[in-house]
MMTF fields as JSON, N, C-alpha, C and O atoms, coordinates in Angstrom:
{
  "mmtfVersion": "1.0.0",
  "mmtfProducer": "UNKNOWN",
  "numBonds": 247,
  "numAtoms": 248,
  "numGroups": 62,
  "numChains": 1,
  "numModels": 1,
  "chainsPerModel": [1],
  "groupsPerChain": [62],
  "chainIdList": ["A"],
  "bondAtomList": [4, 2, 8, 6, 12, 10, 16, 14, 20, 18, 24, 22, 28, 26, 32, 30, 36, 34, 40, 38, 44, 42, 48, 46, 52, 50, 56, 54, 60, 58, 64, 62, 68, 66, 72, 70, 76, 74, 80, 78, 84, 82, 88, 86, 92, 90, 96, 94, 100, 98, 104, 102, 108, 106, 112, 110, 116, 114, 120, 118, 124, 122, 128, 126, 132, 130, 136, 134, 140, 138, 144, 142, 148, 146, 152, 150, 156, 154, 160, 158, 164, 162, 168, 166, 172, 170, 176, 174, 180, 178, 184, 182, 188, 186, 192, 190, 196, 194, 200, 198, 204, 202, 208, 206, 212, 210, 216, 214, 220, 218, 224, 222, 228, 226, 232, 230, 236, 234, 240, 238, 244, 242],
  "bondOrderList": [1, 1, 1, 1, 1, 1, 1, 1, 1, 1, 1, 1, 1, 1, 1, 1, 1, 1, 1, 1, 1, 1, 1, 1, 1, 1, 1, 1, 1, 1, 1, 1, 1, 1, 1, 1, 1, 1, 1, 1, 1, 1, 1, 1, 1, 1, 1, 1, 1, 1, 1, 1, 1, 1, 1, 1, 1, 1, 1, 1, 1],
  "groupList": [{"groupName": "MET", "atomNameList": ["N", "CA", "C", "O"], "elementList": ["N", "C", "C", "O"], "formalChargeList": [0, 0, 0, 0], "bondAtomList": [1, 0, 2, 1, 3, 2], "bondOrderList": [1, 1, 2], "singleLetterCode": "M", "chemCompType": "L-PEPTIDE LINKING"}, {"groupName": "LYS", "atomNameList": ["N", "CA", "C", "O"], "elementList": ["N", "C", "C", "O"], "formalChargeList": [0, 0, 0, 0], "bondAtomList": [1, 0, 2, 1, 3, 2], "bondOrderList": [1, 1, 2], "singleLetterCode": "K", "chemCompType": "L-PEPTIDE LINKING"}, {"groupName": "ALA", "atomNameList": ["N", "CA", "C", "O"], "elementList": ["N", "C", "C", "O"], "formalChargeList": [0, 0, 0, 0], "bondAtomList": [1, 0, 2, 1, 3, 2], "bondOrderList": [1, 1, 2], "singleLetterCode": "A", "chemCompType": "L-PEPTIDE LINKING"}, {"groupName": "ILE", "atomNameList": ["N", "CA", "C", "O"], "elementList": ["N", "C", "C", "O"], "formalChargeList": [0, 0, 0, 0], "bondAtomList": [1, 0, 2, 1, 3, 2], "bondOrderList": [1, 1, 2], "singleLetterCode": "I", "chemCompType": "L-PEPTIDE LINKING"}, {"groupName": "THR", "atomNameList": ["N", "CA", "C", "O"], "elementList": ["N", "C", "C", "O"], "formalChargeList": [0, 0, 0, 0], "bondAtomList": [1, 0, 2, 1, 3, 2], "bondOrderList": [1, 1, 2], "singleLetterCode": "T", "chemCompType": "L-PEPTIDE LINKING"}, {"groupName": "TYR", "atomNameList": ["N", "CA", "C", "O"], "elementList": ["N", "C", "C", "O"], "formalChargeList": [0, 0, 0, 0], "bondAtomList": [1, 0, 2, 1, 3, 2], "bondOrderList": [1, 1, 2], "singleLetterCode": "Y", "chemCompType": "L-PEPTIDE LINKING"}, {"groupName": "LEU", "atomNameList": ["N", "CA", "C", "O"], "elementList": ["N", "C", "C", "O"], "formalChargeList": [0, 0, 0, 0], "bondAtomList": [1, 0, 2, 1, 3, 2], "bondOrderList": [1, 1, 2], "singleLetterCode": "L", "chemCompType": "L-PEPTIDE LINKING"}, {"groupName": "ASN", "atomNameList": ["N", "CA", "C", "O"], "elementList": ["N", "C", "C", "O"], "formalChargeList": [0, 0, 0, 0], "bondAtomList": [1, 0, 2, 1, 3, 2], "bondOrderList": [1, 1, 2], "singleLetterCode": "N", "chemCompType": "L-PEPTIDE LINKING"}, {"groupName": "GLY", "atomNameList": ["N", "CA", "C", "O"], "elementList": ["N", "C", "C", "O"], "formalChargeList": [0, 0, 0, 0], "bondAtomList": [1, 0, 2, 1, 3, 2], "bondOrderList": [1, 1, 2], "singleLetterCode": "G", "chemCompType": "PEPTIDE LINKING"}, {"groupName": "PRO", "atomNameList": ["N", "CA", "C", "O"], "elementList": ["N", "C", "C", "O"], "formalChargeList": [0, 0, 0, 0], "bondAtomList": [1, 0, 2, 1, 3, 2], "bondOrderList": [1, 1, 2], "singleLetterCode": "P", "chemCompType": "L-PEPTIDE LINKING"}, {"groupName": "ASP", "atomNameList": ["N", "CA", "C", "O"], "elementList": ["N", "C", "C", "O"], "formalChargeList": [0, 0, 0, 0], "bondAtomList": [1, 0, 2, 1, 3, 2], "bondOrderList": [1, 1, 2], "singleLetterCode": "D", "chemCompType": "L-PEPTIDE LINKING"}, {"groupName": "VAL", "atomNameList": ["N", "CA", "C", "O"], "elementList": ["N", "C", "C", "O"], "formalChargeList": [0, 0, 0, 0], "bondAtomList": [1, 0, 2, 1, 3, 2], "bondOrderList": [1, 1, 2], "singleLetterCode": "V", "chemCompType": "L-PEPTIDE LINKING"}, {"groupName": "GLN", "atomNameList": ["N", "CA", "C", "O"], "elementList": ["N", "C", "C", "O"], "formalChargeList": [0, 0, 0, 0], "bondAtomList": [1, 0, 2, 1, 3, 2], "bondOrderList": [1, 1, 2], "singleLetterCode": "Q", "chemCompType": "L-PEPTIDE LINKING"}, {"groupName": "GLU", "atomNameList": ["N", "CA", "C", "O"], "elementList": ["N", "C", "C", "O"], "formalChargeList": [0, 0, 0, 0], "bondAtomList": [1, 0, 2, 1, 3, 2], "bondOrderList": [1, 1, 2], "singleLetterCode": "E", "chemCompType": "L-PEPTIDE LINKING"}, {"groupName": "SER", "atomNameList": ["N", "CA", "C", "O"], "elementList": ["N", "C", "C", "O"], "formalChargeList": [0, 0, 0, 0], "bondAtomList": [1, 0, 2, 1, 3, 2], "bondOrderList": [1, 1, 2], "singleLetterCode": "S", "chemCompType": "L-PEPTIDE LINKING"}, {"groupName": "ARG", "atomNameList": ["N", "CA", "C", "O"], "elementList": ["N", "C", "C", "O"], "formalChargeList": [0, 0, 0, 0], "bondAtomList": [1, 0, 2, 1, 3, 2], "bondOrderList": [1, 1, 2], "singleLetterCode": "R", "chemCompType": "L-PEPTIDE LINKING"}, {"groupName": "CYS", "atomNameList": ["N", "CA", "C", "O"], "elementList": ["N", "C", "C", "O"], "formalChargeList": [0, 0, 0, 0], "bondAtomList": [1, 0, 2, 1, 3, 2], "bondOrderList": [1, 1, 2], "singleLetterCode": "C", "chemCompType": "L-PEPTIDE LINKING"}, {"groupName": "PHE", "atomNameList": ["N", "CA", "C", "O"], "elementList": ["N", "C", "C", "O"], "formalChargeList": [0, 0, 0, 0], "bondAtomList": [1, 0, 2, 1, 3, 2], "bondOrderList": [1, 1, 2], "singleLetterCode": "F", "chemCompType": "L-PEPTIDE LINKING"}, {"groupName": "TRP", "atomNameList": ["N", "CA", "C", "O"], "elementList": ["N", "C", "C", "O"], "formalChargeList": [0, 0, 0, 0], "bondAtomList": [1, 0, 2, 1, 3, 2], "bondOrderList": [1, 1, 2], "singleLetterCode": "W", "chemCompType": "L-PEPTIDE LINKING"}, {"groupName": "HIS", "atomNameList": ["N", "CA", "C", "O"], "elementList": ["N", "C", "C", "O"], "formalChargeList": [0, 0, 0, 0], "bondAtomList": [1, 0, 2, 1, 3, 2], "bondOrderList": [1, 1, 2], "singleLetterCode": "H", "chemCompType": "L-PEPTIDE LINKING"}],
  "groupTypeList": [0, 1, 2, 3, 4, 5, 6, 7, 5, 8, 9, 9, 10, 11, 6, 12, 11, 13, 10, 11, 14, 1, 9, 11, 2, 8, 10, 10, 13, 11, 6, 3, 1, 11, 15, 2, 2, 13, 2, 4, 1, 14, 10, 16, 13, 0, 15, 14, 17, 1, 17, 2, 11, 1, 18, 17, 18, 6, 9, 11, 19, 8],
  "groupIdList": [1, 2, 3, 4, 5, 6, 7, 8, 9, 10, 11, 12, 13, 14, 15, 16, 17, 18, 19, 20, 21, 22, 23, 24, 25, 26, 27, 28, 29, 30, 31, 32, 33, 34, 35, 36, 37, 38, 39, 40, 41, 42, 43, 44, 45, 46, 47, 48, 49, 50, 51, 52, 53, 54, 55, 56, 57, 58, 59, 60, 61, 62],
  "secStructList": [7, 7, 7, 7, 7, 7, 1, 1, 1, 1, 1, 1, 6, 6, 7, 7, 7, 7, 7, 7, 7, 7, 7, 7, 7, 7, 6, 6, 7, 7, 7, 7, 7, 7, 7, 7, 7, 7, 7, 7, 2, 2, 2, 2, 6, 6, 6, 6, 6, 7, 7, 7, 7, 7, 7, 7, 7, 7, 7, 7, 7, 7],
  "xCoordList": [57.466, 57.609, 58.486, 57.718, 59.493, 60.425, 61.274, 61.1, 62.975, 63.971, 64.892, 65.386, 66.286, 66.514, 68.513, 68.876, 69.042, 70.267, 71.673, 71.991, 72.286, 74.072, 74.534, 73.683, 75.825, 75.889, 77.794, 78.611, 77.857, 79.47, 79.813, 79.094, 81.232, 80.584, 81.439, 82.365, 80.814, 80.783, 79.883, 79.411, 79.946, 78.898, 77.928, 77.867, 76.857, 75.379, 74.621, 73.564, 75.506, 75.613, 75.491, 74.824, 76.126, 75.469, 74.178, 73.957, 73.287, 71.757, 71.472, 71.438, 70.825, 70.192, 68.406, 68.192, 67.118, 65.364, 65.419, 65.974, 65.114, 64.574, 63.545, 63.266, 63.047, 61.398, 61.923, 62.481, 61.437, 61.807, 60.071, 58.976, 60.683, 59.484, 59.024, 59.302, 58.589, 57.874, 58.31, 57.744, 58.9, 59.044, 57.848, 56.791, 57.781, 56.826, 57.723, 58.909, 56.821, 57.377, 57.356, 56.307, 58.207, 57.776, 57.453, 57.692, 56.765, 55.499, 56.625, 56.181, 57.913, 57.915, 58.863, 59.872, 58.804, 58.815, 57.425, 56.599, 57.291, 57.167, 57.387, 58.554, 56.111, 57.048, 56.305, 55.233, 57.205, 57.157, 56.976, 57.94, 56.311, 55.454, 56.481, 56.422, 57.257, 58.426, 57.645, 57.878, 56.898, 56.157, 58.242, 58.345, 59.039, 59.626, 61.191, 61.094, 62.784, 63.676, 64.204, 63.927, 66.16, 66.271, 67.549, 67.682, 68.684, 69.998, 70.818, 70.794, 71.949, 72.362, 74.049, 74.431, 74.841, 76.064, 76.597, 77.374, 76.55, 77.186, 77.301, 78.281, 75.97, 75.285, 76.045, 76.31, 76.027, 76.979, 78.61, 79.142, 79.193, 79.878, 80.73, 81.89, 79.897, 79.772, 79.561, 80.19, 78.749, 78.422, 79.707, 79.918, 80.628, 81.524, 82.639, 83.618, 82.81, 83.608, 85.288, 86.482, 84.539, 85.28, 84.939, 84.754, 84.804, 84.803, 86.112, 86.894, 86.515, 87.762, 86.705, 85.702, 87.833, 87.897, 89.151, 90.35, 88.419, 89.303, 89.463, 88.489, 90.674, 91.127, 91.522, 92.322, 90.692, 91.272, 91.522, 91.487, 91.656, 92.4, 91.592, 91.456, 91.016, 90.36, 91.501, 92.439, 91.238, 92.094, 91.367, 90.273, 92.108, 91.6, 92.397, 93.505, 91.194, 91.785, 90.984, 89.862, 92.87, 93.061, 92.483, 92.658],
  "yCoordList": [136.873, 135.65, 135.677, 136.194, 135.532, 135.566, 135.013, 133.843, 135.613, 134.644, 134.578, 135.508, 133.933, 134.167, 134.311, 133.193, 134.977, 135.419, 135.816, 136.589, 134.949, 136.226, 136.517, 136.483, 136.941, 137.411, 137.642, 137.884, 137.328, 136.538, 135.666, 135.259, 135.534, 134.186, 134.972, 135.781, 134.457, 135.162, 134.189, 133.052, 135.54, 135.508, 134.948, 133.925, 135.472, 135.283, 136.42, 136.636, 137.112, 138.42, 138.757, 139.744, 137.946, 137.62, 137.422, 137.376, 137.306, 136.878, 137.422, 137.827, 138.062, 138.334, 138.245, 137.038, 138.962, 138.257, 139.223, 140.316, 138.911, 139.664, 138.977, 137.783, 139.998, 139.765, 139.156, 139.728, 138.028, 137.734, 137.641, 137.542, 137.756, 136.8, 135.374, 135.259, 134.618, 133.529, 132.454, 132.621, 131.657, 131.026, 130.871, 131.378, 130.641, 130.108, 128.116, 127.851, 127.406, 126.341, 125.641, 125.787, 125.068, 125.269, 123.65, 122.834, 123.184, 122.339, 121.258, 121.213, 120.573, 119.427, 119.783, 119.078, 120.773, 120.817, 121.301, 122.02, 120.606, 121.151, 122.218, 122.393, 123.187, 124.141, 123.363, 122.758, 123.568, 122.506, 123.579, 124.325, 123.98, 125.158, 124.638, 123.437, 125.295, 124.915, 125.772, 126.921, 124.966, 125.63, 126.703, 127.757, 125.799, 125.228, 124.402, 123.235, 124.971, 124.682, 125.227, 126.268, 123.729, 123.699, 124.379, 124.253, 125.286, 125.201, 124.62, 124.716, 123.652, 122.612, 123.308, 124.442, 122.114, 122.766, 122.755, 123.704, 122.059, 121.994, 123.156, 123.542, 123.481, 124.669, 126.78, 127.818, 126.018, 127.157, 127.547, 128.656, 126.224, 126.148, 125.925, 125.885, 125.868, 126.243, 128.038, 128.901, 128.165, 130.125, 131.336, 132.527, 130.03, 130.983, 130.487, 130.645, 129.882, 129.08, 128.562, 128.804, 127.833, 126.93, 125.637, 125.036, 125.022, 123.406, 123.273, 124.218, 121.58, 120.743, 120.06, 119.418, 120.777, 119.879, 118.842, 119.059, 117.677, 116.664, 115.91, 115.472, 115.434, 115.137, 113.425, 112.778, 113.187, 111.475, 110.397, 110.584, 109.792, 109.016, 107.651, 106.651, 108.04, 106.826, 106.065, 106.557, 104.983, 104.325, 103.937, 103.568, 104.129, 103.82, 102.164, 101.671, 101.902, 100.7, 100.223, 99.932, 100.433, 100.816, 99.59, 99.943],
  "zCoordList": [130.167, 130.775, 131.787, 132.598, 132.398, 133.615, 133.477, 133.134, 133.695, 133.442, 133.82, 133.182, 134.866, 135.548, 134.251, 133.885, 133.978, 132.993, 133.751, 134.653, 132.97, 133.459, 132.575, 131.686, 132.059, 131.054, 130.994, 130.106, 132.939, 132.985, 134.299, 135.212, 134.03, 135.31, 136.859, 136.797, 138.096, 139.604, 140.427, 140.412, 141.281, 142.163, 142.048, 141.367, 142.702, 142.736, 142.43, 141.836, 143.032, 142.121, 140.417, 140.107, 139.334, 138.48, 137.61, 136.399, 138.953, 137.968, 138.216, 139.378, 136.8, 136.762, 136.986, 137.103, 137.088, 136.793, 135.151, 135.045, 134.662, 133.142, 132.573, 132.466, 132.236, 131.466, 129.421, 128.484, 129.594, 127.932, 127.365, 127.918, 125.658, 124.856, 125.442, 126.636, 125.053, 125.0, 124.093, 123.013, 124.08, 123.248, 121.75, 122.125, 121.082, 120.083, 119.79, 119.593, 119.866, 119.367, 117.8, 117.171, 117.303, 115.66, 115.423, 116.312, 113.863, 113.723, 115.19, 116.337, 114.846, 115.382, 116.54, 116.534, 117.624, 118.527, 119.196, 118.634, 120.916, 121.773, 122.873, 123.222, 123.653, 124.203, 125.779, 125.749, 127.159, 128.246, 129.095, 128.925, 129.829, 131.169, 132.287, 132.551, 132.854, 134.09, 135.644, 136.019, 136.157, 137.329, 138.625, 139.253, 138.381, 139.503, 139.376, 138.997, 139.693, 139.314, 140.023, 140.618, 140.087, 141.409, 140.602, 139.385, 141.638, 141.438, 142.465, 143.692, 141.225, 142.149, 142.298, 142.009, 142.871, 143.093, 142.015, 141.91, 141.051, 140.418, 139.101, 138.464, 139.023, 138.55, 138.867, 138.262, 140.529, 140.55, 140.649, 140.598, 140.808, 140.274, 138.471, 138.063, 138.094, 136.501, 136.623, 136.011, 137.364, 136.5, 137.49, 137.262, 139.056, 139.04, 138.575, 139.304, 137.488, 136.9, 137.769, 137.593, 138.634, 139.114, 139.035, 140.093, 137.92, 137.981, 137.73, 137.631, 137.571, 137.503, 136.004, 135.691, 135.53, 134.371, 134.604, 134.778, 134.541, 133.792, 133.088, 132.476, 132.856, 131.115, 131.289, 131.965, 130.484, 130.517, 129.106, 127.89, 129.55, 128.092, 127.825, 128.529, 126.309, 125.488, 124.704, 124.075, 124.866, 124.262, 122.422, 121.995, 122.081, 120.3, 119.592, 119.383, 119.477, 119.069, 117.424, 117.009, 116.711, 115.301, 113.752, 112.586]
}
């Protein structure tokens, strides 16, 4: 089966179409065939490593 993979962060050029072996579902798993998928703005930001990391404070009650 075909898969789009990347090994490094960067522009769309880092994406590669590769032939990979079809996974085998275990006894307590299912295998789902995906016919289409999308790439969102968040996906592109993660791949380019230009996403904003927001730190937040969670109050701890003890």
